[in-house]
C-alpha positions in Angstrom: -0.1 -14.8 0.3 -0.1 -14.2 4.1 -2.5 -12.5 5.8 -0.2 -9.5 6.6 0.3 -9.0 2.6 -3.6 -9.1 2.2 -3.9 -6.4 4.9 -1.3 -4.1 3.8 -2.4 -4.4 0.1 -6.1 -3.1 1.4 -4.3 -0.3 3.3 -2.5 0.6 0.1 -5.7 0.7 -1.9 -7.7 2.6 0.7 -5.0 5.5 0.7 -4.6 5.5 -3.2 -8.5 5.8 -3.4 -8.7 8.8 -0.7 -6.6 10.6 -2.9 -8.0 9.6 -6.3 -5.1 8.0 -7.8 -5.1 5.2 -10.3 -2.5 2.4 -9.6 -0.8 3.8 -12.7 -0.4 7.1 -11.1 0.8 5.7 -7.9 3.2 3.6 -10.0 4.6 6.7 -11.6 4.8 8.9 -8.3 6.4 5.7 -6.4 8.8 4.9 -9.3 7.3 1.2 -9.5 5.6 -0.7 -12.3 1.7 -0.8 -12.3 1.3 -4.6 -12.0 3.6 -4.6 -8.9 1.2 -2.1 -7.3 -1.7 -4.3 -8.6 -0.1 -7.4 -6.9 0.4 -5.7 -3.5 -3.0 -4.4 -3.4 -4.1 -8.0 -4.1 -1.9 -9.4 -1.3 0.2 -11.3 -4.0 3.5 -9.7 -3.0 5.4 -9.4 0.0 7.3 -6.1 -0.2 10.5 -4.8 1.0 11.0 -1.8 3.4 12.7 0.4 0.5 9.2 0.1 -1.4 7.1 0.6 1.6 9.0 4.0 1.7 8.4 4.7 -1.9 4.8 4.1 -1.7 3.9 5.9 1.4 6.0 8.7 0.3 4.3 8.5 -3.1 0.7 8.8 -0.8 2.2 11.5 1.4 1.7 9.6 4.4 3.9 8.2 7.0 5.0 4.4 6.7 3.4 2.9 9.7 -0.4 4.1 8.8 0.4 1.2 5.9 0.6 -1.2 8.9 -2.6 0.0 10.8 -5.1 -2.9 9.9 -8.6 -3.1 10.6 -8.2 -5.0 13.5 -5.8 -2.8 15.0 -7.6 0.1 14.5 -10.8 -1.1 16.1 -9.0 -2.7 19.2 -7.2 0.6 20.3 
């Protein structure tokens, strides 16, 4: 899949692990399927804005944080 899907998925995983959540628990909190969360984290899915909102809400973060990729963080 695309670079943005990979980078987005890495951020979902990073925030999920920071909160000690399993993929199953994040899926439950966001009302999505566990395999869908897995696919997102592996960069295998292009995700809708509605589902971005659900995941961010479940992680208790603002949506934009899922788009702050490593290269963005390092360059300003």
